[in-house]
C-alpha positions as CSV (number, residue, x, y, z in Angstrom):
1,X,140.2,-162.3,123.2
2,X,141.8,-165.7,123.5
3,X,140.8,-168.7,125.7
4,X,142.6,-167.4,128.8
5,X,140.8,-164.0,128.5
6,X,137.5,-165.7,127.9
7,X,138.0,-167.9,131.0
8,X,138.8,-164.8,133.0
9,X,135.5,-163.3,132.0
10,X,133.1,-166.2,132.5
11,X,133.1,-169.3,134.8
12,X,132.5,-171.9,132.1
13,X,135.2,-174.5,131.5
14,X,135.7,-177.4,129.1
15,X,133.9,-179.4,128.1
16,X,131.1,-176.8,128.5
17,X,133.1,-173.8,127.4
18,X,131.5,-173.2,124.0
19,X,133.3,-170.0,122.8
20,X,136.8,-170.4,121.2
21,X,137.6,-166.8,120.5
22,X,136.2,-163.3,120.5
23,X,136.8,-161.5,117.2
24,X,135.0,-158.2,117.8
25,X,133.6,-156.5,120.9
26,X,132.3,-153.1,121.9
27,X,130.0,-152.0,124.7
28,X,126.8,-153.4,123.1
29,X,127.9,-156.1,120.6
30,X,130.2,-159.1,120.5
31,X,131.2,-161.5,117.7
32,X,132.7,-164.9,118.7
33,X,133.7,-168.1,116.9
34,X,133.4,-171.7,117.9
35,X,134.6,-174.7,115.9
36,X,133.0,-178.0,116.8
37,X,135.6,-180.7,117.0
38,X,134.6,-184.3,116.0
39,X,135.4,-185.4,119.6
40,X,132.9,-183.1,121.3
41,X,131.2,-185.1,124.1
42,X,127.6,-184.6,122.7
43,X,128.4,-186.1,119.3
44,X,128.6,-189.6,121.0
45,X,124.9,-189.8,121.3
46,X,123.5,-187.0,119.0
47,X,123.4,-189.0,116.7
48,X,125.7,-192.0,116.3
49,X,126.8,-192.3,112.7
50,X,125.2,-188.9,111.8
51,X,126.5,-186.4,114.4
52,X,124.7,-183.1,114.7
53,X,125.2,-180.3,117.2
54,X,122.2,-180.1,119.5
55,X,120.2,-176.9,119.2
56,X,120.5,-176.4,123.0
57,X,124.3,-176.3,122.5
58,X,124.1,-173.7,119.8
59,X,121.9,-171.6,122.1
60,X,124.3,-172.1,125.0
61,X,127.2,-171.0,122.8
62,X,125.4,-167.7,122.0
63,X,124.4,-167.2,125.7
64,X,128.1,-167.7,126.7
65,X,129.1,-165.1,124.1
66,X,126.5,-162.8,125.8
67,X,128.0,-163.6,129.2
68,X,131.4,-162.4,127.9
69,X,129.8,-159.3,126.6
70,X,128.2,-158.6,130.0
71,X,131.3,-159.5,132.0
72,X,132.1,-155.8,132.6
73,X,128.8,-155.5,134.6
74,X,129.9,-158.2,137.0
75,X,132.4,-157.6,139.8
76,X,135.1,-160.3,139.9
77,X,134.0,-163.4,141.7
78,X,130.6,-161.9,142.6
79,X,128.3,-163.4,140.0
80,X,127.5,-164.4,136.5
81,X,124.9,-163.6,133.8
82,X,122.3,-166.3,134.0
83,X,119.6,-166.8,131.3
84,X,116.0,-166.1,132.5
85,X,114.2,-166.7,129.2
86,X,114.7,-167.4,125.5
87,X,112.2,-166.1,122.9
88,X,111.5,-166.7,119.3
89,X,114.1,-169.4,118.8
90,X,114.4,-170.4,115.2
91,X,116.7,-173.1,113.9
92,X,117.6,-172.7,110.2
93,X,120.7,-174.8,109.5
94,X,122.2,-178.0,110.9
95,X,125.7,-177.8,112.3
96,X,128.0,-180.8,112.1
97,X,131.5,-181.8,113.3
98,X,134.2,-179.6,111.8
99,X,131.8,-176.6,111.3
100,X,132.8,-173.2,112.6
101,X,130.0,-170.9,113.8
102,X,130.1,-167.2,114.1
103,X,128.1,-165.9,117.0
104,X,126.8,-162.3,117.1
105,X,125.1,-161.1,120.3
106,X,123.8,-157.6,120.7
107,X,122.6,-155.9,123.9
108,X,119.2,-154.4,123.1
109,X,118.3,-153.0,126.5
110,X,119.3,-153.0,130.2
111,X,116.9,-152.4,133.1
112,X,118.8,-152.5,136.4
113,X,120.2,-156.1,136.5
114,X,118.1,-157.4,133.7
115,X,119.7,-157.5,130.2
116,X,117.8,-158.1,127.0
117,X,119.9,-159.5,124.1
118,X,119.5,-160.7,120.6
119,X,121.6,-163.6,119.2
120,X,122.4,-164.7,115.7
121,X,124.5,-167.8,114.9
122,X,125.9,-168.1,111.3
123,X,127.8,-170.9,109.6
124,X,129.3,-170.5,106.1
125,X,127.5,-167.2,105.7
126,X,124.1,-168.8,106.4
127,X,121.8,-168.3,109.4
128,X,121.8,-171.3,111.6
129,X,120.0,-170.0,114.7
130,X,118.5,-166.8,115.9
131,X,116.7,-165.9,119.1
132,X,116.3,-163.3,121.8
133,X,117.1,-163.9,125.4
134,X,117.1,-162.2,128.8
135,X,119.5,-162.7,131.7
136,X,120.2,-161.3,135.1
137,X,123.3,-161.3,137.2
138,X,123.2,-164.2,139.7
139,X,125.5,-165.0,142.6
140,X,127.2,-168.3,142.3
141,X,127.4,-170.3,145.5
142,X,129.0,-173.7,146.0
C-alpha cells in the first residue's frame, strides 16, 4: 500500500501520519515501514543537538499500522480503531533521524469490537520496541 491507500484506510494525516508504506498484509498480520526524516516536528525538542524519536511516537507508529490492519472492520466514515490499553511496553533500541523502522503488528484475538494485538518494531534487524495493545472501534465526531 502506498500513502494514498494508507490515508484511505485511516484518518491520520501529516505530520501525525507515521506509516510510510505497507509491505505485507493478510487478515491477521501487517508489516509496515517508516523512515524518520531529520525535519520531523518532534526532533526540534527531543533532544536539541541529539535528536531521538520519542518512545510514544514509536508506539503510535505501530498502533497506526494496527489501524490499517483493522480498517476492513470499519465501515467507511463510521469510525476508527482507538487504543484502549498498552501492555508490557519494552524499549530496546534508540531510533534517530534517518533510521527506517519495520513495524509488524499481529491480531491475536477479536472479541466483538475489541481487538487484541501484538506489535514489534525493528531497526537494522534489531528489536527497538515491543508491546501488546488493545483497541476498539470508536465513532469520530467533530
